[in-house]
N, C-alpha and C positions, 0 to 999 in steps of 0.2 A: 641339492638341499641347501648348500652353504653359499652358492654363488661365486665360487672361486674361479679364477682364470688361470690358464697354463702359465707356469713360471712363478706364480705368487708364492711368497714365503709362508711357512706354517703359522707365523704370527697372525696372519689374516684369518686362517682357519680358527685359531684360538679366540680371536675377536668375535667371530660368528658363533662359535661354540658357547661362548660366555652368555649369549642371549638366551640359551636354553637353561641357564642356572639361576638360582635365587640371586637377587640383586647384591647381597652382601657376601656371596661366596668368594673364596680365594683360591687362586692358582698357586702352586708351589714350583719354584724354579731352582736350578743349580748353576753356579759358576764354577767351572772346572778346567783343568788342564789335562789333556789326554796323553797317556803313556801307553803305547802299543804293548799288548800281551801282559800288562800289569794286573795283578790281583787287587791292588789298592785302588779304590775309587774315592779320591779325596775331592770334596767340593764344599763350597759355601752355599747354604740353603737359605732362600728368602721367599717370602710370601707376598702376594699383591692382590688387591681387590680385582675381581674379574671385570669390573666396569672400566678399568683403566689399562687394558692390555697393551694397546699400541704405544702410548707415551712411556709406559713402564719398560716395555721391551726396547724401545729406542734408547732410553737412558742406560739400561743394563748392558746393551750391546756396546755402547760407547765405553762404559766403565770396564767391561771385560776386554775389549780390544786394546785398551791402554796397558793392560798387563798380560797380553797374549793368551787370554783365556777364552773359553767359549761359554755360551749360555744354552742350557737345556731346559725343556719343560718337563716337570715330573707328572706322573699320572694322578697323584693325590689331589683331590678337591676338598676343600674345607668349607664348612658353613657353621658359624657361631662356635668356632674352635673345635668342632667335631669333624672327623673324617666322614665326608658325604659319600664318597665312592672314588673309583679310578677311571680315568680316561683310558679306554683300551688302546694300547700302543703295540707296534710290532717293528722290530728291526730285522729286515729280510737279509738273507745271505746271498747277495748277487741278484741276478735278473729274476723278474717275477713273470710267471706264466699264467695263462687263463685258468689252468687246473689249480694252481696255487690259490688264486683269488676265489675260485669256487669253494675250495676247502676252508678258506678263511671266512667266507660268508657263512658257511655252515656252523663254524665255531661261534661267530658273532650271533647268529640266530639262537644258539643254545644259551647265550648270555644276554638275550634280549637287546642286542645292539642292532640298530636299524640299518646301518651301512657303514662305509668307511671312505677315507680319502687317502690316495696314494701320492707319495712325494718321492722324487729322485733325491738322493743324498750325495751323489758324486760317485761313490763306489758301489752303492747298492740302493735300496729303497726303504722308505719308512711308511707305515700305515697308522692312521689315527681313526679310531671308531667314532661314530657320530653321537653316542650318548654313553653315560656312565655305566660301569658294571659295579655290582655291589661289592663293598670292601671285603666282606667275608668270603668272596669267591675269587679273590685275586690270585692265590696260589694255584687253584684249580685252573684258572684261565692260562697262566703261564705253562702249566703242565700240558694242557691241551695244545698249546702252540708248539711245544717241544715235540709232541707226538706227530706233528706234520713232517718231521725229519725222518728219513729212512736210510737204508744202506745205499740207495742210489743217489740221493740228493739231500742236502741240508737246506731246507727252505728258510728256516729261521736261524739267525746267528746264535749259536749255542753259548758262546761266551757272554753275549748280551743277556741271555736268559739267566745264566749263572750270576752275573752281577745284579740283575733285577731281583732274583730270589734273595740274595744276601741283603740287599738294601731295603727290600719291602715295598718297592715302587718301581714303575717303569720310568724310563727317561729317554727322550730323543732330543738331539741337537737342533738348535734353531739358527745358529750363526756359523760363520767360517772365519774365525780369527786366527787359529793356529795354522801353521804351514802343513800339518799332517793331512788336513781335509782338502778334498779336491774342489768342492763347490758348496755353496749355501743350499740347503734343501729347497726344492722347487716343486710346486703342485703339478701333478700330471692329470689325474682324473678321480672322480668319485664313483663308488659302486654300491 
C-alpha cells in the first residue's frame, strides 16, 4: 500500500500516511529521554503539518540528537485544532509470530483499519495501522491489544499499554539517539 522498502525508517511511512489525510492535518510528536522502568513519561510535545513530514523530522532528529533525546510520533492527528483520530500503533513484546499478526489483523478489522506495517525496533517490533481509528474508540483499542496477552505469552508490551492509557495517546520511537536503544526502527513488511 505505502511502497516502503526493507530497512526504511518510519518517517517514510508517515510521509506516505500523510497523503491519506486532509492537507492541513497535523501530526503530533514528542521529544523525550527514556528511563527504563520509570513511571514518569516526560516529553516536549510539538505539532507539525502533515505536508512537511520529512524536513520536519530531519530537523527534529538533529535537535533531539544534540541533547541526547529521541523523537517519537504520537498517535493523535489534528485537523483545524480538533482531534481527527489516532494512528493505530502497537509496541510488541519481542518476536512477532504469524499467529500474532493474524490476531492483530482481526483487531484492525474491528476498528476498520485496512492493514499495517511492521518495523523492527532493535529489541522488539512496532506496528503502525494504515488508517485512523476514531478518537472515541482509543481506550477500547488499547484494551483489545492488551487482551492479546495471555498466561503463555505477552504479545504486547504491557508497560507501553500502561503509559499510553495514562497519556491518552500511543507513541512509537522514530530515532536512535540515546545509548539505551539498539537500532533505529526499520521497515520489515506490510500486511
